[in-house]
Steps between C-alpha positions, in 0.01 A plus 500: 500500500208353308559158330233444229313177510344395160288231664132608437400299806717716723332804655804711550860541405776409750647798683850498657567758774830609648572789734807718458668783682585831337815338343282230345648230724248232584388511859479198737124472587545218749418759776158526343422124485228521766326799340184408313510648151216509241575528130219570265538397134318640203319236291648440156299638211534185293401235759216260450319641807134570435414798710129440456536160660687655794219764534227231479657293779562805710119567485457155652751581777786294354859633437615276222850667516547367853572126519438523879133624441242255645391420141832322443558337846156406632385170366146571618478843323196492275594575134346424166558590133221478257280314754770230553683464834865594496724299725798659683753334274335654191471845671875498546586359158264704283431820675 
């Protein structure tokens, strides 16, 4: 079930998943608790995300969609914007 999110700063809508048997009875998935699952979301069409900015940073080797990227966690990562140094706190806040 897709739950629409009208927040323009949100990149995707919330998705709720349930698993049912052939009689539409919800299954207990506790047996699968140790199974790693990846869920891929589509980006919302109306988000404020600037894909050109994502592409520009990707050319620099930075994944701005991954908060665990060195760009966001390494205090010593060299970064500048318009010939001004950008400190780690500003990278997290503005990018």
